[in-house]
Wavefront OBJ file of the C-alpha trace (Angstrom):
o trace
v 61.540 46.755 194.364
v 61.379 48.389 190.986
v 61.815 45.129 189.217
v 58.973 43.430 190.964
v 56.598 46.476 190.150
v 57.634 46.263 186.428
v 56.942 42.505 186.121
v 53.298 42.858 187.152
v 52.430 46.194 185.682
v 53.924 45.881 182.018
v 52.048 42.744 180.836
v 48.729 43.971 182.082
v 49.145 47.382 180.427
v 50.175 45.705 177.221
v 46.892 43.656 176.873
v 44.640 46.364 177.848
v 45.953 49.109 175.769
v 45.358 47.064 172.493
v 41.631 47.811 172.983
v 42.042 51.628 172.882
v 44.483 51.812 170.116
v 42.518 49.622 167.702
v 43.701 50.352 164.195
v 40.537 50.156 161.805
v 42.722 49.967 158.657
v 44.506 46.797 159.859
v 41.447 45.162 161.278
v 39.871 45.129 157.761
v 43.149 43.947 156.026
v 44.317 47.204 154.686
v 47.941 47.607 155.257
v 48.844 51.481 154.855
v 52.311 51.234 156.471
v 51.646 52.900 159.709
v 49.506 52.555 162.885
v 46.310 54.778 162.789
v 44.725 54.511 166.019
v 41.053 55.099 166.092
v 41.062 57.453 168.994
v 43.266 60.006 166.968
v 40.693 60.066 164.188
v 37.770 60.583 166.749
v 39.460 63.507 168.327
v 40.406 65.195 164.928
v 37.127 64.749 163.389
v 35.134 66.170 166.126
v 37.529 68.835 167.001
v 36.983 70.080 163.329
v 33.154 69.638 163.715
v 32.923 71.659 167.060
v 35.146 74.339 165.613
v 32.744 74.901 162.789
v 29.516 74.251 164.844
v 30.506 76.918 167.571
v 31.369 79.557 164.687
v 35.136 79.389 165.449
v 34.727 80.254 168.983
v 38.464 79.551 169.487
v 39.315 82.627 167.448
v 36.417 85.119 168.004
v 36.203 84.864 171.760
v 39.959 84.704 172.459
v 40.267 88.416 173.819
v 36.833 88.003 175.657
v 38.374 85.036 177.425
v 41.282 87.087 178.651
v 38.977 89.780 179.886
v 36.846 87.355 181.945
v 39.836 85.703 183.479
v 41.394 88.910 184.590
v 38.372 89.460 186.719
v 37.516 92.816 185.093
v 33.823 91.489 184.166
v 33.131 89.804 187.408
v 29.802 89.827 188.991
v 28.952 89.157 192.652
v 27.874 85.567 191.977
v 27.816 83.309 195.035
v 27.359 79.959 193.229
v 30.594 78.211 193.079
v 33.743 77.662 195.194
v 36.745 79.422 193.288
v 37.162 82.405 191.054
v 37.545 82.146 187.128
v 41.389 82.538 187.504
v 41.605 79.775 189.977
v 39.448 77.323 188.187
v 41.705 78.109 185.125
v 44.788 77.567 187.024
v 43.457 74.302 188.587
v 42.575 73.039 185.177
v 45.994 74.167 183.637
v 47.834 72.585 186.581
v 46.291 69.382 185.524
v 47.140 69.806 181.710
v 50.577 71.565 181.952
v 52.485 68.742 183.150
v 54.992 66.125 182.064
v 53.047 65.713 178.759
v 54.486 69.090 177.723
v 57.961 67.941 178.312
v 58.361 64.225 178.140
v 55.337 63.678 175.870
v 56.436 66.289 173.445
v 60.065 64.844 173.392
v 58.444 61.379 172.513
v 56.373 62.863 169.712
v 59.440 64.652 168.169
v 61.703 61.491 168.591
v 58.979 59.243 166.927
v 57.232 61.485 164.480
v 60.200 63.926 163.711
v 60.206 67.717 163.571
v 56.862 67.824 161.722
v 55.017 66.682 164.891
v 55.414 70.113 166.297
v 53.061 71.491 163.596
v 50.337 68.971 164.280
v 50.551 69.468 168.125
v 49.783 73.149 167.352
v 46.903 72.117 165.247
v 45.391 69.824 168.017
v 45.726 72.649 170.540
v 43.752 75.010 168.250
v 40.929 72.578 167.520
v 40.982 71.571 171.045
v 39.940 75.108 172.201
v 36.548 74.536 170.575
v 36.071 71.100 172.287
v 37.244 72.609 175.688
v 34.774 75.469 175.299
v 31.851 72.988 174.617
v 32.612 70.627 177.474
v 33.215 73.194 180.099
v 30.045 75.158 179.282
v 28.156 71.860 179.780
v 30.137 71.171 182.969
v 28.833 74.517 184.463
v 25.304 74.223 183.242
v 24.737 70.844 184.796
v 26.804 70.979 188.052
v 25.320 70.188 191.264
v 25.722 72.341 194.532
v 24.950 70.695 197.929
v 23.580 72.354 200.972
v 27.207 73.208 202.030
v 27.981 74.978 198.721
v 30.222 72.124 197.577
v 30.103 71.744 193.771
v 30.065 68.523 191.802
v 30.337 68.796 188.079
v 31.735 67.393 184.814
v 30.812 64.811 182.148
v 29.204 62.435 184.646
v 26.623 64.926 185.392
v 25.984 66.592 181.902
v 25.946 63.194 180.226
v 23.497 61.710 182.623
v 21.185 64.824 183.081
v 21.608 66.272 179.465
v 20.778 63.014 177.642
v 17.904 62.309 180.217
v 16.330 65.662 178.831
v 16.544 64.158 175.398
v 14.707 60.858 176.354
v 18.070 58.971 176.389
v 18.407 58.324 180.060
v 19.678 54.917 179.826
v 22.467 55.773 177.272
v 23.289 58.888 179.425
v 23.774 56.760 182.627
v 25.883 54.254 180.741
v 28.169 57.043 179.284
v 28.292 58.727 182.735
v 29.346 55.517 184.563
v 31.820 54.619 181.566
v 33.438 58.262 182.020
v 33.611 57.878 185.853
v 35.510 54.490 185.439
v 37.890 56.020 183.051
v 38.607 59.296 184.799
v 39.580 57.223 187.966
v 41.926 55.193 185.962
v 43.259 58.340 184.199
v 43.868 59.971 187.493
v 46.084 56.961 188.456
v 47.788 56.857 185.042
v 48.340 60.088 182.979
v 47.464 62.362 186.131
v 49.625 60.507 188.465
v 52.059 57.521 187.475
v 53.217 59.311 184.182
v 54.059 62.431 186.132
v 55.863 60.621 188.880
v 57.685 58.397 186.353
v 59.168 61.317 184.359
v 59.734 63.423 187.500
v 61.922 60.578 188.771
v 63.496 59.959 185.495
v 64.830 63.480 185.337
v 66.043 63.501 188.874
v 67.953 60.219 188.326
v 69.294 61.776 184.979
v 71.070 64.594 186.927
v 71.721 62.563 190.196
v 72.722 58.964 189.111
v 72.683 57.801 192.486
v 68.964 57.629 192.430
v 68.917 55.045 189.679
v 66.844 52.030 190.930
v 65.330 53.835 193.733
v 62.103 55.031 191.979
v 59.869 53.619 194.712
v 61.541 55.571 197.389
v 61.423 58.820 195.467
v 57.593 57.841 194.839
v 56.925 57.658 198.567
v 58.476 61.042 199.159
v 56.404 62.582 196.331
v 53.220 60.946 197.697
v 53.701 62.608 200.992
v 53.841 66.005 199.559
v 50.927 65.459 197.361
v 48.978 64.055 200.346
v 49.374 67.246 202.289
v 47.588 69.261 199.543
v 44.802 67.065 198.273
v 43.351 66.308 201.684
v 42.278 70.070 201.750
v 39.921 69.631 198.717
v 39.286 71.858 195.914
v 39.864 75.157 197.656
v 43.427 73.977 198.893
v 44.171 72.525 195.290
v 43.023 75.787 193.592
v 44.927 77.958 196.084
v 48.147 76.000 195.476
v 47.613 75.743 191.713
v 46.947 79.494 191.291
v 50.415 80.216 192.856
v 52.514 77.450 191.203
v 51.119 77.422 187.572
v 51.978 81.063 186.697
v 55.482 80.637 188.246
v 56.387 77.338 186.512
v 55.087 78.387 183.083
v 57.081 81.591 183.123
v 60.068 79.767 184.402
v 59.853 77.069 181.662
v 59.090 79.461 178.796
v 61.937 81.796 179.904
v 64.390 79.073 179.975
v 63.269 77.759 176.529
v 63.521 81.219 175.092
v 67.146 81.477 176.214
v 67.989 78.209 174.200
v 66.026 79.380 171.225
v 67.752 82.704 171.238
v 71.248 81.403 171.610
v 70.478 79.138 168.550
v 68.727 81.802 166.567
v 70.965 81.365 163.561
v 69.047 77.975 162.950
v 65.833 79.748 162.775
v 65.076 79.170 159.022
v 66.576 75.626 159.047
v 64.457 74.542 161.944
v 61.034 75.909 160.512
v 61.865 74.572 157.123
v 62.468 71.030 158.664
v 59.052 71.386 160.580
v 57.037 72.136 157.512
v 58.840 69.715 155.353
v 58.239 66.848 157.739
v 54.715 67.955 158.618
v 53.588 67.817 155.077
v 56.296 65.630 153.278
v 55.913 62.041 152.204
v 59.517 61.081 151.856
v 59.168 58.451 154.796
v 55.988 57.406 156.227
v 57.506 57.165 159.759
v 59.008 60.756 159.753
v 56.772 62.277 157.087
v 53.083 63.371 156.990
v 51.464 60.340 158.539
v 53.844 59.670 161.386
v 54.126 63.425 162.295
v 50.496 63.827 162.019
v 49.437 60.821 164.169
v 52.099 61.167 166.938
v 51.799 64.947 166.993
v 47.916 64.995 167.428
v 47.908 62.173 169.732
v 50.621 63.741 172.019
v 48.903 67.149 171.767
v 45.628 65.779 172.605
v 47.198 63.781 175.726
v 48.713 67.092 176.883
v 45.818 69.631 176.533
v 43.106 67.032 177.398
v 40.496 68.724 175.002
v 37.518 66.608 174.308
v 38.533 64.452 177.248
v 36.140 66.086 179.674
v 38.488 66.372 182.583
v 38.734 70.146 182.692
v 35.011 70.552 183.051
v 35.160 69.121 186.460
v 37.504 71.978 187.639
v 35.661 74.715 185.492
v 32.270 73.660 187.178
v 33.412 74.913 190.485
v 33.879 78.609 189.232
v 31.731 81.249 190.804
v 29.514 82.336 187.932
v 25.866 82.422 186.910
v 26.870 82.148 183.140
v 27.875 78.787 181.977
v 29.139 80.116 178.509
v 31.464 82.627 180.314
v 33.281 79.677 182.062
v 33.478 77.847 178.738
v 35.074 81.090 177.094
v 37.598 80.951 179.953
v 38.423 77.276 179.388
v 39.360 77.705 175.771
v 42.489 79.511 176.930
v 43.839 76.158 178.309
v 44.799 74.348 175.054
v 46.373 77.625 173.826
v 48.455 77.947 176.785
v 49.237 74.263 177.177
v 49.861 73.090 173.631
v 50.186 76.235 171.261
v 52.610 77.972 173.803
v 54.262 75.283 176.258
v 54.379 72.236 174.104
v 55.651 74.294 171.350
v 58.418 75.668 173.449
v 59.639 72.167 174.067
v 59.505 71.130 170.604
v 61.329 74.165 169.371
v 64.122 73.509 172.065
v 64.651 70.054 170.928
v 64.546 71.099 167.322
v 66.954 74.132 167.789
v 69.355 71.952 169.835
v 69.482 69.538 166.710
v 68.175 66.537 168.648
v 64.971 65.993 166.706
v 66.445 63.290 164.563
v 69.423 62.397 166.883
v 67.889 61.429 170.441
v 70.949 59.113 171.105
v 68.650 56.632 172.778
v 67.237 59.290 175.179
v 63.434 58.981 175.990
v 60.938 61.520 177.294
v 62.121 64.072 179.792
v 65.706 63.068 179.369
v 65.732 64.131 175.664
v 64.376 67.555 176.703
v 67.016 67.583 179.489
v 69.764 66.785 176.886
v 68.456 69.733 174.655
v 68.824 72.072 177.503
v 72.224 70.825 178.355
v 73.469 71.892 174.917
v 73.368 75.530 175.952
v 74.524 75.618 179.598
v 75.533 72.579 181.557
v 73.423 73.559 184.562
v 70.351 74.134 182.733
v 69.024 70.546 183.256
v 68.931 71.386 186.964
v 66.637 74.104 186.077
v 64.607 71.866 183.983
v 64.396 69.612 186.972
v 62.809 72.258 189.199
v 60.173 73.028 186.299
v 59.613 69.149 185.918
v 58.980 68.576 189.699
v 56.578 71.658 189.524
v 54.757 70.285 186.582
v 54.444 66.796 188.076
v 53.324 68.044 191.499
v 50.625 70.561 190.071
v 49.309 67.886 187.749
v 48.861 65.252 190.460
v 47.122 67.468 192.825
v 44.527 68.520 190.160
v 43.980 64.935 188.760
v 43.355 63.630 192.282
v 40.352 65.945 192.386
v 39.050 64.804 189.019
v 39.560 61.086 189.987
v 37.960 61.531 193.281
v 34.755 63.156 191.648
v 34.591 60.146 189.352
v 34.836 57.916 192.509
v 32.341 59.743 194.381
v 29.765 59.554 191.366
v 30.120 55.887 191.285
v 29.683 55.374 195.189
v 27.840 58.300 196.339
v 24.196 57.971 197.681
v 21.919 60.810 196.252
v 19.225 62.192 198.382
v 17.146 65.157 196.793
v 20.062 66.564 195.011
v 22.402 66.537 198.094
v 25.452 64.566 197.671
v 26.767 62.998 200.931
v 29.939 60.981 200.143
v 31.081 58.585 202.789
v 34.466 59.743 204.170
v 35.677 56.217 204.066
v 35.366 56.121 200.276
v 37.209 59.418 199.922
v 40.067 58.015 201.925
v 40.110 54.830 200.080
v 40.529 56.733 196.750
v 43.337 58.844 198.161
v 45.076 55.852 199.416
v 44.995 54.095 196.106
v 46.099 57.531 194.311
v 48.986 57.867 196.469
v 50.179 54.345 196.122
v 50.097 54.708 192.313
v 52.673 57.603 192.736
v 55.052 54.861 194.091
v 54.186 52.505 191.246
v 54.756 55.213 188.538
v 58.095 56.199 189.799
v 59.234 52.564 189.635
v 57.695 51.548 186.211
v 58.960 51.665 182.571
v 58.194 54.824 180.590
v 56.378 53.116 177.722
v 54.273 50.882 180.178
v 53.229 54.057 182.016
v 52.546 56.077 178.683
v 50.443 53.231 177.236
v 48.325 52.952 180.436
v 47.874 56.731 180.579
v 46.911 56.952 176.868
v 44.477 54.055 177.360
v 42.749 55.869 180.230
v 42.997 59.556 179.370
v 42.246 59.356 175.554
v 39.514 56.620 176.191
v 37.561 59.311 178.106
v 37.108 61.087 174.768
v 34.631 58.519 173.598
v 31.749 58.886 176.089
v 32.435 62.429 176.520
v 32.216 63.659 172.886
v 29.457 61.235 172.164
v 27.422 62.987 174.759
v 28.558 66.528 173.410
v 27.274 65.590 169.949
v 23.887 65.304 171.154
v 24.147 68.490 173.070
v 25.833 70.765 170.569
v 22.614 72.424 169.392
v 21.849 73.379 173.169
v 25.322 74.927 173.650
v 25.385 76.675 170.420
v 21.974 78.328 171.401
v 23.492 79.304 174.828
v 26.480 80.776 173.070
v 24.399 82.965 170.749
v 22.179 84.304 173.562
v 25.412 85.069 175.649
v 27.157 86.645 172.757
v 23.906 88.709 171.811
v 23.683 90.034 175.390
v 27.468 90.794 175.492
v 27.369 92.733 172.334
v 24.351 94.817 173.390
v 25.850 95.606 176.824
v 23.205 93.805 178.723
v 25.494 90.922 180.110
v 27.853 92.613 182.683
v 25.866 95.522 184.107
l 1 2 3 4 5 6 7 8 9 10 11 12 13 14 15 16 17 18 19 20 21 22 23 24 25 26 27 28 29 30 31 32 33 34 35 36 37 38 39 40 41 42 43 44 45 46 47 48 49 50 51 52 53 54 55 56 57 58 59 60 61 62 63 64 65 66 67 68 69 70 71 72 73 74 75 76 77 78 79 80 81 82 83 84 85 86 87 88 89 90 91 92 93 94 95 96 97 98 99 100 101 102 103 104 105 106 107 108 109 110 111 112 113 114 115 116 117 118 119 120 121 122 123 124 125 126 127 128 129 130 131 132 133 134 135 136 137 138 139 140 141 142 143 144 145 146 147 148 149 150 151 152 153 154 155 156 157 158 159 160 161 162 163 164 165 166 167 168 169 170 171 172 173 174 175 176 177 178 179 180 181 182 183 184 185 186 187 188 189 190 191 192 193 194 195 196 197 198 199 200 201 202 203 204 205 206 207 208 209 210 211 212 213 214 215 216 217 218 219 220 221 222 223 224 225 226 227 228 229 230 231 232 233 234 235 236 237 238 239 240 241 242 243 244 245 246 247 248 249 250 251 252 253 254 255 256 257 258 259 260 261 262 263 264 265 266 267 268 269 270 271 272 273 274 275 276 277 278 279 280 281 282 283 284 285 286 287 288 289 290 291 292 293 294 295 296 297 298 299 300 301 302 303 304 305 306 307 308 309 310 311 312 313 314 315 316 317 318 319 320 321 322 323 324 325 326 327 328 329 330 331 332 333 334 335 336 337 338 339 340 341 342 343 344 345 346 347 348 349 350 351 352 353 354 355 356 357 358 359 360 361 362 363 364 365 366 367 368 369 370 371 372 373 374 375 376 377 378 379 380 381 382 383 384 385 386 387 388 389 390 391 392 393 394 395 396 397 398 399 400 401 402 403 404 405 406 407 408 409 410 411 412 413 414 415 416 417 418 419 420 421 422 423 424 425 426 427 428 429 430 431 432 433 434 435 436 437 438 439 440 441 442 443 444 445 446 447 448 449 450 451 452 453 454 455 456 457 458 459 460 461 462 463 464 465 466 467 468 469 470 471 472 473 474 475 476 477 478 479 480 481 482 483 484 485 486
């Protein structure tokens, strides 16, 4: 069965992915020795822009975001479905997934140790993008008569641009985003997670090799039990799984780093040398920068717009406050968790010696260099990471699916039950496809969908940047003068 799925899936992905990873240099006949996909430039340039445009909100609001998330500043708002912490946990469960383990391993094996530095930079710049999109997601959300929330780029692109006499453009961007978020939920939020979860299980239990489809069926059943309960069920499960899985993974990583602490100077020298060095294009500055930034963006999804769907459900009357909560995501996901994976591989000495291992298997091999049973601990973390990501992305994709097929009546959004069931059937089938497919085909499809979302999302954010900055200044002034949380 695995061979049949691969024979259909791989050629299709190869054709489609060429459109997203367009290389502008080669198109115009300039050979610079490496592939520079346009999507990386797009995310990098606008990450820098929004960091300056929002006055380095990623730094000055960091402590305030912790205060809000902890619940210390909560007001009794009834608008929304989940708490700040549950919204953050749901969004984190979507981003802290196999991209943090398998994606980082790919970045290190392709871009060298220097990719570590550029992943961290992608995380820091991503905090400003995440703040902007999640503020907009809260501001333009819709709440139906039963208190159910619908929010995200589909809504702020269509409504926000309509306010600026760009209704047609807004609708085009909203529909484009909806199509991509559905594809992303099937790809990076589903198939990639299932693929690498199975890869790790087959690595430690060789008997499973060639049985990916059966593993996918079992995983689909578990995911289906949670997602049918909607956002409250997803948020409840995520708020319990995410803290545990992050602490488990970081603790195991710290053990490996501590036991190899004698290599501290060597590892950090190698990271900075390859991050800025020009000795070889593939492993030097350009290779490390491109791969590191791309994998960092794939992992934290900043600028992609997906997290604003989860954050729009938070109970608050202050959209900016939820944007500030959201900026913690890229920090936790990329600056902390992704860095842990990168350091484990580097400290284990496998950054330039992968021995043909790919993705999660490379990370597993790094864990095994310390204690032979550590890969089993990693397998538990991987299953949790994959499961939590899939349940959250099922909600993201469903909201895009609903946006395309819903019938609106006076702001109330009745979604036919049949369309919801159809989406879930397709989503659960994709878990089976992902478990049985080749890693590179799944990763290309995932990148194509998830990173593609950045184009309509950021384009709309550019037009609304002034509005978000005005809302931020108003919020910040009220916070400083003690008029906000009384």
